[in-house]
PDB file with one MODEL, atoms N, CA, C and O in Angstrom:
MODEL        1
ATOM      1  N   UNK A   1      -0.107  15.045 112.006  1.00  0.00           N
ATOM      2  CA  UNK A   1       0.470  14.850 113.316  1.00  0.00           C
ATOM      3  C   UNK A   1       0.893  13.388 113.426  1.00  0.00           C
ATOM      4  O   UNK A   1       0.139  12.487 113.060  1.00  0.00           O
ATOM      5  N   UNK A   2       2.069  13.166 113.919  1.00  0.00           N
ATOM      6  CA  UNK A   2       2.570  11.807 114.135  1.00  0.00           C
ATOM      7  C   UNK A   2       1.917  11.210 115.385  1.00  0.00           C
ATOM      8  O   UNK A   2       1.478  11.942 116.271  1.00  0.00           O
ATOM      9  N   UNK A   3       1.856   9.890 115.449  1.00  0.00           N
ATOM     10  CA  UNK A   3       1.214   9.216 116.569  1.00  0.00           C
ATOM     11  C   UNK A   3       1.858   9.590 117.903  1.00  0.00           C
ATOM     12  O   UNK A   3       1.153   9.757 118.898  1.00  0.00           O
ATOM     13  N   UNK A   4       3.165   9.722 117.938  1.00  0.00           N
ATOM     14  CA  UNK A   4       3.840  10.096 119.194  1.00  0.00           C
ATOM     15  C   UNK A   4       3.414  11.488 119.654  1.00  0.00           C
ATOM     16  O   UNK A   4       3.271  11.733 120.852  1.00  0.00           O
ATOM     17  N   UNK A   5       3.213  12.395 118.706  1.00  0.00           N
ATOM     18  CA  UNK A   5       2.745  13.747 119.045  1.00  0.00           C
ATOM     19  C   UNK A   5       1.309  13.700 119.560  1.00  0.00           C
ATOM     20  O   UNK A   5       0.943  14.429 120.481  1.00  0.00           O
ATOM     21  N   UNK A   6       0.509  12.837 118.956  1.00  0.00           N
ATOM     22  CA  UNK A   6      -0.880  12.692 119.375  1.00  0.00           C
ATOM     23  C   UNK A   6      -0.961  12.135 120.793  1.00  0.00           C
ATOM     24  O   UNK A   6      -1.775  12.590 121.597  1.00  0.00           O
ATOM     25  N   UNK A   7      -0.127  11.160 121.095  1.00  0.00           N
ATOM     26  CA  UNK A   7      -0.074  10.595 122.450  1.00  0.00           C
ATOM     27  C   UNK A   7       0.222  11.700 123.457  1.00  0.00           C
ATOM     28  O   UNK A   7      -0.457  11.806 124.478  1.00  0.00           O
ATOM     29  N   UNK A   8       1.217  12.511 123.180  1.00  0.00           N
ATOM     30  CA  UNK A   8       1.591  13.606 124.083  1.00  0.00           C
ATOM     31  C   UNK A   8       0.468  14.620 124.224  1.00  0.00           C
ATOM     32  O   UNK A   8       0.179  15.083 125.328  1.00  0.00           O
ATOM     33  N   UNK A   9      -0.165  14.967 123.108  1.00  0.00           N
ATOM     34  CA  UNK A   9      -1.241  15.962 123.131  1.00  0.00           C
ATOM     35  C   UNK A   9      -2.434  15.476 123.952  1.00  0.00           C
ATOM     36  O   UNK A   9      -3.013  16.241 124.723  1.00  0.00           O
ATOM     37  N   UNK A  10      -2.800  14.212 123.787  1.00  0.00           N
ATOM     38  CA  UNK A  10      -3.930  13.669 124.543  1.00  0.00           C
ATOM     39  C   UNK A  10      -3.596  13.609 126.028  1.00  0.00           C
ATOM     40  O   UNK A  10      -4.430  13.957 126.864  1.00  0.00           O
ATOM     41  N   UNK A  11      -2.388  13.171 126.366  1.00  0.00           N
ATOM     42  CA  UNK A  11      -1.977  13.126 127.778  1.00  0.00           C
ATOM     43  C   UNK A  11      -2.016  14.512 128.407  1.00  0.00           C
ATOM     44  O   UNK A  11      -2.507  14.679 129.523  1.00  0.00           O
ATOM     45  N   UNK A  12      -1.497  15.503 127.691  1.00  0.00           N
ATOM     46  CA  UNK A  12      -1.476  16.869 128.218  1.00  0.00           C
ATOM     47  C   UNK A  12      -2.893  17.404 128.387  1.00  0.00           C
ATOM     48  O   UNK A  12      -3.201  18.036 129.398  1.00  0.00           O
ATOM     49  N   UNK A  13      -3.755  17.156 127.409  1.00  0.00           N
ATOM     50  CA  UNK A  13      -5.141  17.619 127.498  1.00  0.00           C
ATOM     51  C   UNK A  13      -5.845  16.992 128.699  1.00  0.00           C
ATOM     52  O   UNK A  13      -6.561  17.679 129.428  1.00  0.00           O
ATOM     53  N   UNK A  14      -5.644  15.702 128.904  1.00  0.00           N
ATOM     54  CA  UNK A  14      -6.270  15.028 130.045  1.00  0.00           C
ATOM     55  C   UNK A  14      -5.744  15.599 131.364  1.00  0.00           C
ATOM     56  O   UNK A  14      -6.503  15.777 132.317  1.00  0.00           O
ATOM     57  N   UNK A  15      -4.445  15.881 131.409  1.00  0.00           N
ATOM     58  CA  UNK A  15      -3.849  16.462 132.616  1.00  0.00           C
ATOM     59  C   UNK A  15      -4.463  17.829 132.919  1.00  0.00           C
ATOM     60  O   UNK A  15      -4.634  18.198 134.081  1.00  0.00           O
ATOM     61  N   UNK A  16      -4.791  18.572 131.864  1.00  0.00           N
ATOM     62  CA  UNK A  16      -5.396  19.897 132.012  1.00  0.00           C
ATOM     63  C   UNK A  16      -6.924  19.830 132.090  1.00  0.00           C
ATOM     64  O   UNK A  16      -7.600  20.858 132.084  1.00  0.00           O
ATOM     65  N   UNK A  17      -7.458  18.606 132.164  1.00  0.00           N
ATOM     66  CA  UNK A  17      -8.896  18.355 132.232  1.00  0.00           C
ATOM     67  C   UNK A  17      -9.645  18.923 131.029  1.00  0.00           C
ATOM     68  O   UNK A  17     -10.761  19.427 131.159  1.00  0.00           O
ATOM     69  N   UNK A  18      -9.019  18.836 129.864  1.00  0.00           N
ATOM     70  CA  UNK A  18      -9.639  19.269 128.614  1.00  0.00           C
ATOM     71  C   UNK A  18     -10.185  18.045 127.884  1.00  0.00           C
ATOM     72  O   UNK A  18      -9.626  16.953 127.989  1.00  0.00           O
ATOM     73  N   UNK A  19     -11.264  18.227 127.154  1.00  0.00           N
ATOM     74  CA  UNK A  19     -11.825  17.160 126.326  1.00  0.00           C
ATOM     75  C   UNK A  19     -11.004  17.043 125.050  1.00  0.00           C
ATOM     76  O   UNK A  19     -10.473  18.036 124.554  1.00  0.00           O
ATOM     77  N   UNK A  20     -10.901  15.830 124.523  1.00  0.00           N
ATOM     78  CA  UNK A  20     -10.144  15.608 123.293  1.00  0.00           C
ATOM     79  C   UNK A  20     -11.060  15.115 122.181  1.00  0.00           C
ATOM     80  O   UNK A  20     -11.909  14.249 122.393  1.00  0.00           O
ATOM     81  N   UNK A  21     -10.875  15.680 120.997  1.00  0.00           N
ATOM     82  CA  UNK A  21     -11.571  15.250 119.788  1.00  0.00           C
ATOM     83  C   UNK A  21     -10.486  14.948 118.772  1.00  0.00           C
ATOM     84  O   UNK A  21      -9.691  15.823 118.428  1.00  0.00           O
ATOM     85  N   UNK A  22     -10.447  13.711 118.291  1.00  0.00           N
ATOM     86  CA  UNK A  22      -9.396  13.290 117.374  1.00  0.00           C
ATOM     87  C   UNK A  22     -10.032  12.739 116.102  1.00  0.00           C
ATOM     88  O   UNK A  22     -10.990  11.969 116.157  1.00  0.00           O
ATOM     89  N   UNK A  23      -9.492  13.139 114.968  1.00  0.00           N
ATOM     90  CA  UNK A  23      -9.965  12.650 113.667  1.00  0.00           C
ATOM     91  C   UNK A  23      -9.035  11.558 113.156  1.00  0.00           C
ATOM     92  O   UNK A  23      -7.814  11.651 113.282  1.00  0.00           O
ATOM     93  N   UNK A  24      -9.632  10.529 112.579  1.00  0.00           N
ATOM     94  CA  UNK A  24      -8.869   9.444 111.955  1.00  0.00           C
ATOM     95  C   UNK A  24      -9.254   9.370 110.487  1.00  0.00           C
ATOM     96  O   UNK A  24     -10.398   9.636 110.121  1.00  0.00           O
ATOM     97  N   UNK A  25      -8.302   9.010 109.661  1.00  0.00           N
ATOM     98  CA  UNK A  25      -8.519   8.953 108.222  1.00  0.00           C
ATOM     99  C   UNK A  25      -9.022   7.592 107.744  1.00  0.00           C
ATOM    100  O   UNK A  25      -9.587   7.486 106.655  1.00  0.00           O
ATOM    101  N   UNK A  26      -8.820   6.557 108.550  1.00  0.00           N
ATOM    102  CA  UNK A  26      -9.193   5.204 108.125  1.00  0.00           C
ATOM    103  C   UNK A  26      -9.597   4.378 109.340  1.00  0.00           C
ATOM    104  O   UNK A  26      -9.387   4.781 110.484  1.00  0.00           O
ATOM    105  N   UNK A  27     -10.175   3.224 109.068  1.00  0.00           N
ATOM    106  CA  UNK A  27     -10.567   2.325 110.153  1.00  0.00           C
ATOM    107  C   UNK A  27      -9.337   1.883 110.940  1.00  0.00           C
ATOM    108  O   UNK A  27      -9.367   1.832 112.170  1.00  0.00           O
ATOM    109  N   UNK A  28      -8.263   1.565 110.234  1.00  0.00           N
ATOM    110  CA  UNK A  28      -7.032   1.121 110.897  1.00  0.00           C
ATOM    111  C   UNK A  28      -6.482   2.219 111.809  1.00  0.00           C
ATOM    112  O   UNK A  28      -6.083   1.956 112.944  1.00  0.00           O
ATOM    113  N   UNK A  29      -6.467   3.438 111.303  1.00  0.00           N
ATOM    114  CA  UNK A  29      -5.980   4.560 112.105  1.00  0.00           C
ATOM    115  C   UNK A  29      -6.900   4.787 113.305  1.00  0.00           C
ATOM    116  O   UNK A  29      -6.421   5.064 114.405  1.00  0.00           O
ATOM    117  N   UNK A  30      -8.203   4.674 113.106  1.00  0.00           N
ATOM    118  CA  UNK A  30      -9.159   4.854 114.200  1.00  0.00           C
ATOM    119  C   UNK A  30      -8.948   3.818 115.296  1.00  0.00           C
ATOM    120  O   UNK A  30      -9.041   4.136 116.482  1.00  0.00           O
ATOM    121  N   UNK A  31      -8.665   2.586 114.905  1.00  0.00           N
ATOM    122  CA  UNK A  31      -8.406   1.537 115.904  1.00  0.00           C
ATOM    123  C   UNK A  31      -7.182   1.874 116.751  1.00  0.00           C
ATOM    124  O   UNK A  31      -7.191   1.679 117.967  1.00  0.00           O
ATOM    125  N   UNK A  32      -6.140   2.374 116.116  1.00  0.00           N
ATOM    126  CA  UNK A  32      -4.924   2.755 116.851  1.00  0.00           C
ATOM    127  C   UNK A  32      -5.202   3.922 117.787  1.00  0.00           C
ATOM    128  O   UNK A  32      -4.788   3.916 118.947  1.00  0.00           O
ATOM    129  N   UNK A  33      -5.904   4.914 117.275  1.00  0.00           N
ATOM    130  CA  UNK A  33      -6.206   6.104 118.075  1.00  0.00           C
ATOM    131  C   UNK A  33      -7.143   5.762 119.226  1.00  0.00           C
ATOM    132  O   UNK A  33      -7.023   6.337 120.307  1.00  0.00           O
ATOM    133  N   UNK A  34      -8.069   4.840 119.013  1.00  0.00           N
ATOM    134  CA  UNK A  34      -9.016   4.452 120.064  1.00  0.00           C
ATOM    135  C   UNK A  34      -8.300   3.942 121.309  1.00  0.00           C
ATOM    136  O   UNK A  34      -8.798   4.104 122.423  1.00  0.00           O
ATOM    137  N   UNK A  35      -7.139   3.328 121.127  1.00  0.00           N
ATOM    138  CA  UNK A  35      -6.358   2.841 122.269  1.00  0.00           C
ATOM    139  C   UNK A  35      -5.882   3.977 123.165  1.00  0.00           C
ATOM    140  O   UNK A  35      -5.569   3.758 124.335  1.00  0.00           O
ATOM    141  N   UNK A  36      -5.827   5.197 122.615  1.00  0.00           N
ATOM    142  CA  UNK A  36      -5.403   6.371 123.389  1.00  0.00           C
ATOM    143  C   UNK A  36      -6.558   6.962 124.195  1.00  0.00           C
ATOM    144  O   UNK A  36      -6.353   7.854 125.018  1.00  0.00           O
ATOM    145  N   UNK A  37      -7.764   6.466 123.957  1.00  0.00           N
ATOM    146  CA  UNK A  37      -8.979   6.860 124.672  1.00  0.00           C
ATOM    147  C   UNK A  37      -9.286   8.356 124.599  1.00  0.00           C
ATOM    148  O   UNK A  37      -9.457   9.002 125.632  1.00  0.00           O
ATOM    149  N   UNK A  38      -9.356   8.912 123.384  1.00  0.00           N
ATOM    150  CA  UNK A  38      -9.804  10.301 123.286  1.00  0.00           C
ATOM    151  C   UNK A  38     -11.281  10.365 123.683  1.00  0.00           C
ATOM    152  O   UNK A  38     -11.975   9.349 123.656  1.00  0.00           O
ATOM    153  N   UNK A  39     -11.756  11.541 124.048  1.00  0.00           N
ATOM    154  CA  UNK A  39     -13.164  11.673 124.425  1.00  0.00           C
ATOM    155  C   UNK A  39     -14.079  11.447 123.224  1.00  0.00           C
ATOM    156  O   UNK A  39     -15.136  10.828 123.348  1.00  0.00           O
ATOM    157  N   UNK A  40     -13.671  11.946 122.075  1.00  0.00           N
ATOM    158  CA  UNK A  40     -14.438  11.777 120.838  1.00  0.00           C
ATOM    159  C   UNK A  40     -13.478  11.374 119.733  1.00  0.00           C
ATOM    160  O   UNK A  40     -12.404  11.957 119.587  1.00  0.00           O
ATOM    161  N   UNK A  41     -13.868  10.381 118.961  1.00  0.00           N
ATOM    162  CA  UNK A  41     -13.062   9.919 117.832  1.00  0.00           C
ATOM    163  C   UNK A  41     -13.921   9.977 116.576  1.00  0.00           C
ATOM    164  O   UNK A  41     -14.950   9.307 116.491  1.00  0.00           O
ATOM    165  N   UNK A  42     -13.499  10.771 115.611  1.00  0.00           N
ATOM    166  CA  UNK A  42     -14.209  10.908 114.340  1.00  0.00           C
ATOM    167  C   UNK A  42     -13.412  10.217 113.255  1.00  0.00           C
ATOM    168  O   UNK A  42     -12.204  10.420 113.137  1.00  0.00           O
ATOM    169  N   UNK A  43     -14.078   9.412 112.473  1.00  0.00           N
ATOM    170  CA  UNK A  43     -13.410   8.760 111.352  1.00  0.00           C
ATOM    171  C   UNK A  43     -13.939   9.393 110.071  1.00  0.00           C
ATOM    172  O   UNK A  43     -15.096   9.202 109.699  1.00  0.00           O
ATOM    173  N   UNK A  44     -13.074  10.148 109.407  1.00  0.00           N
ATOM    174  CA  UNK A  44     -13.463  10.872 108.200  1.00  0.00           C
ATOM    175  C   UNK A  44     -12.244  11.026 107.298  1.00  0.00           C
ATOM    176  O   UNK A  44     -11.155  11.334 107.782  1.00  0.00           O
ATOM    177  N   UNK A  45     -12.413  10.816 105.999  1.00  0.00           N
ATOM    178  CA  UNK A  45     -11.281  11.011 105.096  1.00  0.00           C
ATOM    179  C   UNK A  45     -10.736  12.440 105.207  1.00  0.00           C
ATOM    180  O   UNK A  45     -11.505  13.400 105.259  1.00  0.00           O
ATOM    181  N   UNK A  46      -9.433  12.572 105.243  1.00  0.00           N
ATOM    182  CA  UNK A  46      -8.783  13.871 105.410  1.00  0.00           C
ATOM    183  C   UNK A  46      -9.294  14.905 104.425  1.00  0.00           C
ATOM    184  O   UNK A  46      -9.498  16.065 104.785  1.00  0.00           O
ATOM    185  N   UNK A  47      -9.502  14.489 103.185  1.00  0.00           N
ATOM    186  CA  UNK A  47      -9.910  15.446 102.160  1.00  0.00           C
ATOM    187  C   UNK A  47     -11.310  16.016 102.385  1.00  0.00           C
ATOM    188  O   UNK A  47     -11.675  16.999 101.739  1.00  0.00           O
ATOM    189  N   UNK A  48     -12.101  15.428 103.282  1.00  0.00           N
ATOM    190  CA  UNK A  48     -13.449  15.928 103.545  1.00  0.00           C
ATOM    191  C   UNK A  48     -13.544  16.788 104.802  1.00  0.00           C
ATOM    192  O   UNK A  48     -14.541  17.484 104.992  1.00  0.00           O
ATOM    193  N   UNK A  49     -12.537  16.755 105.655  1.00  0.00           N
ATOM    194  CA  UNK A  49     -12.596  17.496 106.915  1.00  0.00           C
ATOM    195  C   UNK A  49     -12.738  18.988 106.633  1.00  0.00           C
ATOM    196  O   UNK A  49     -11.944  19.578 105.901  1.00  0.00           O
ATOM    197  N   UNK A  50     -13.762  19.580 107.229  1.00  0.00           N
ATOM    198  CA  UNK A  50     -13.986  21.018 107.101  1.00  0.00           C
ATOM    199  C   UNK A  50     -14.648  21.459 105.803  1.00  0.00           C
ATOM    200  O   UNK A  50     -14.790  22.659 105.568  1.00  0.00           O
ATOM    201  N   UNK A  51     -15.056  20.519 104.955  1.00  0.00           N
ATOM    202  CA  UNK A  51     -15.649  20.903 103.670  1.00  0.00           C
ATOM    203  C   UNK A  51     -17.167  20.973 103.710  1.00  0.00           C
ATOM    204  O   UNK A  51     -17.781  21.567 102.824  1.00  0.00           O
ATOM    205  N   UNK A  52     -17.780  20.374 104.725  1.00  0.00           N
ATOM    206  CA  UNK A  52     -19.231  20.306 104.773  1.00  0.00           C
ATOM    207  C   UNK A  52     -19.781  19.149 103.955  1.00  0.00           C
ATOM    208  O   UNK A  52     -20.992  18.927 103.920  1.00  0.00           O
ATOM    209  N   UNK A  53     -18.889  18.410 103.295  1.00  0.00           N
ATOM    210  CA  UNK A  53     -19.301  17.251 102.501  1.00  0.00           C
ATOM    211  C   UNK A  53     -19.275  16.012 103.387  1.00  0.00           C
ATOM    212  O   UNK A  53     -18.570  15.972 104.395  1.00  0.00           O
ATOM    213  N   UNK A  54     -20.046  15.009 103.003  1.00  0.00           N
ATOM    214  CA  UNK A  54     -20.074  13.770 103.775  1.00  0.00           C
ATOM    215  C   UNK A  54     -19.437  12.630 102.990  1.00  0.00           C
ATOM    216  O   UNK A  54     -19.327  12.676 101.765  1.00  0.00           O
ATOM    217  N   UNK A  55     -19.028  11.624 103.720  1.00  0.00           N
ATOM    218  CA  UNK A  55     -18.464  10.421 103.099  1.00  0.00           C
ATOM    219  C   UNK A  55     -19.577   9.651 102.408  1.00  0.00           C
ATOM    220  O   UNK A  55     -20.755   9.829 102.720  1.00  0.00           O
ATOM    221  N   UNK A  56     -19.198   8.799 101.471  1.00  0.00           N
ATOM    222  CA  UNK A  56     -20.216   7.982 100.820  1.00  0.00           C
ATOM    223  C   UNK A  56     -20.736   6.939 101.805  1.00  0.00           C
ATOM    224  O   UNK A  56     -20.089   6.651 102.812  1.00  0.00           O
ATOM    225  N   UNK A  57     -21.890   6.382 101.514  1.00  0.00           N
ATOM    226  CA  UNK A  57     -22.563   5.464 102.430  1.00  0.00           C
ATOM    227  C   UNK A  57     -21.714   4.239 102.761  1.00  0.00           C
ATOM    228  O   UNK A  57     -21.735   3.771 103.899  1.00  0.00           O
ATOM    229  N   UNK A  58     -20.977   3.718 101.800  1.00  0.00           N
ATOM    230  CA  UNK A  58     -20.133   2.544 102.021  1.00  0.00           C
ATOM    231  C   UNK A  58     -19.082   2.818 103.096  1.00  0.00           C
ATOM    232  O   UNK A  58     -18.868   1.987 103.978  1.00  0.00           O
ATOM    233  N   UNK A  59     -18.430   3.971 103.029  1.00  0.00           N
ATOM    234  CA  UNK A  59     -17.410   4.349 104.017  1.00  0.00           C
ATOM    235  C   UNK A  59     -18.036   4.446 105.410  1.00  0.00           C
ATOM    236  O   UNK A  59     -17.461   3.970 106.389  1.00  0.00           O
ATOM    237  N   UNK A  60     -19.201   5.056 105.491  1.00  0.00           N
ATOM    238  CA  UNK A  60     -19.881   5.225 106.776  1.00  0.00           C
ATOM    239  C   UNK A  60     -20.246   3.868 107.369  1.00  0.00           C
ATOM    240  O   UNK A  60     -20.009   3.625 108.552  1.00  0.00           O
ATOM    241  N   UNK A  61     -20.816   2.991 106.562  1.00  0.00           N
ATOM    242  CA  UNK A  61     -21.211   1.668 107.056  1.00  0.00           C
ATOM    243  C   UNK A  61     -20.011   0.850 107.517  1.00  0.00           C
ATOM    244  O   UNK A  61     -20.093   0.154 108.529  1.00  0.00           O
ATOM    245  N   UNK A  62     -18.900   0.921 106.793  1.00  0.00           N
ATOM    246  CA  UNK A  62     -17.689   0.195 107.196  1.00  0.00           C
ATOM    247  C   UNK A  62     -17.189   0.682 108.552  1.00  0.00           C
ATOM    248  O   UNK A  62     -16.746  -0.121 109.373  1.00  0.00           O
ATOM    249  N   UNK A  63     -17.257   1.990 108.795  1.00  0.00           N
ATOM    250  CA  UNK A  63     -16.770   2.547 110.051  1.00  0.00           C
ATOM    251  C   UNK A  63     -17.707   2.267 111.208  1.00  0.00           C
ATOM    252  O   UNK A  63     -17.252   2.058 112.333  1.00  0.00           O
ATOM    253  N   UNK A  64     -18.987   2.258 110.958  1.00  0.00           N
ATOM    254  CA  UNK A  64     -19.947   1.973 112.024  1.00  0.00           C
ATOM    255  C   UNK A  64     -19.869   0.529 112.476  1.00  0.00           C
ATOM    256  O   UNK A  64     -20.087   0.235 113.652  1.00  0.00           O
ATOM    257  N   UNK A  65     -19.563  -0.373 111.564  1.00  0.00           N
ATOM    258  CA  UNK A  65     -19.546  -1.793 111.911  1.00  0.00           C
ATOM    259  C   UNK A  65     -18.176  -2.283 112.345  1.00  0.00           C
ATOM    260  O   UNK A  65     -18.012  -3.465 112.650  1.00  0.00           O
ATOM    261  N   UNK A  66     -17.193  -1.400 112.377  1.00  0.00           N
ATOM    262  CA  UNK A  66     -15.838  -1.798 112.746  1.00  0.00           C
ATOM    263  C   UNK A  66     -15.768  -2.165 114.218  1.00  0.00           C
ATOM    264  O   UNK A  66     -16.272  -1.432 115.068  1.00  0.00           O
ATOM    265  N   UNK A  67     -15.145  -3.300 114.522  1.00  0.00           N
ATOM    266  CA  UNK A  67     -15.000  -3.746 115.917  1.00  0.00           C
ATOM    267  C   UNK A  67     -13.599  -3.538 116.397  1.00  0.00           C
ATOM    268  O   UNK A  67     -13.286  -3.854 117.545  1.00  0.00           O
TER     269      UNK A  67
ENDMDL
END
């Protein structure tokens, strides 16, 4: 999904009083998406989404400490 589509989707969901959950592939992408104020923001590599696998510890620590 392109960022412009995501902006529209989040706005529409908020208008309909729906909660939003958005996945980001990287810290940089998460920072951009955070500006849109989704209700929940998950940072996970695309290749792991829906697999039941977890990211390595280094990836998790980098995302937790991101400001």
